[in-house]
C-alpha positions as CSV (number, residue, x, y, z in Angstrom):
1,X,-0.1,0.1,-0.1
2,X,3.1,2.1,0.8
3,X,4.0,2.2,-3.1
4,X,0.1,3.0,-4.1
5,X,-0.2,5.8,-1.7
6,X,3.6,7.3,-2.9
7,X,2.7,7.1,-6.3
8,X,-0.7,8.9,-6.0
9,X,0.7,11.7,-3.8
10,X,3.6,11.8,-6.6
11,X,0.3,12.3,-9.4
12,X,-1.3,14.5,-7.3
13,X,-4.4,12.1,-7.1
14,X,-7.0,12.1,-4.3
15,X,-9.4,9.1,-3.6
16,X,-12.3,8.1,-1.6
17,X,-13.2,4.6,-0.4
18,X,-16.8,3.2,0.4
19,X,-16.5,-0.3,2.0
20,X,-18.8,-2.9,3.1
21,X,-17.2,-6.4,4.1
22,X,-13.9,-5.4,4.8
23,X,-14.9,-2.8,7.5
24,X,-12.7,-0.3,6.6
25,X,-9.5,-2.5,6.0
26,X,-9.0,-0.6,2.8
27,X,-8.8,3.0,4.6
28,X,-7.0,1.3,7.6
29,X,-4.0,0.1,5.1
30,X,-4.1,3.3,3.3
31,X,-3.7,5.8,6.3
32,X,-1.1,3.4,8.1
33,X,0.9,5.1,5.3
34,X,3.0,8.6,6.1
35,X,1.4,11.5,4.0
36,X,-1.9,9.3,3.2
37,X,-4.1,12.3,4.3
38,X,-3.1,14.1,1.5
39,X,-4.7,11.8,-0.8
40,X,-7.8,10.3,1.3
41,X,-10.3,12.6,0.9
42,X,-13.2,10.4,2.5
43,X,-13.8,6.9,3.6
44,X,-17.1,5.3,4.7
45,X,-17.9,2.1,6.0
46,X,-21.4,1.1,4.8
47,X,-21.7,-2.4,6.7
48,X,-25.4,-2.3,6.7
49,X,-27.6,-2.2,3.7
50,X,-29.5,0.8,5.3
51,X,-26.5,3.1,4.9
52,X,-25.4,1.8,1.5
53,X,-29.0,3.1,0.7
54,X,-28.5,6.2,2.5
55,X,-25.0,6.9,0.3
56,X,-27.1,6.3,-2.8
57,X,-26.9,2.8,-3.6
58,X,-30.2,1.4,-5.5
59,X,-32.2,-1.2,-3.4
60,X,-33.1,-3.1,-6.4
61,X,-29.4,-3.5,-7.2
62,X,-28.7,-4.7,-3.6
63,X,-32.2,-6.8,-4.0
64,X,-31.2,-8.2,-7.3
65,X,-27.7,-9.0,-7.0
66,X,-26.8,-9.3,-3.0
67,X,-24.4,-6.7,-1.1
68,X,-21.3,-9.3,-2.3
69,X,-21.9,-8.7,-6.1
70,X,-19.8,-6.4,-8.5
71,X,-23.0,-4.8,-9.3
72,X,-23.2,-3.2,-5.8
73,X,-19.3,-2.7,-5.8
74,X,-19.7,-0.6,-8.8
75,X,-22.4,1.7,-7.6
76,X,-20.9,1.9,-4.4
77,X,-17.3,3.2,-6.2
78,X,-19.3,5.3,-8.6
79,X,-21.1,6.9,-5.3
80,X,-18.0,7.6,-3.1
81,X,-16.2,9.2,-6.2
82,X,-18.7,12.1,-6.7
């Protein structure tokens, strides 16, 4: 993760994460790297479906594909990046 963070800093790219099953492990791995605060803008751990939907994830997508699907993951990535 250190290489990723350093590369993002070098390229002046910021990121955000929305996690569920990982319980925030990705954001934790990022923030354990010195200087990460300059690239990590926002993180959300949306473990419950209720909070996924509050963050804009479609109930229909969760219902049709389950929270473990690439379809839900794709929506999470889109919502957190806006």
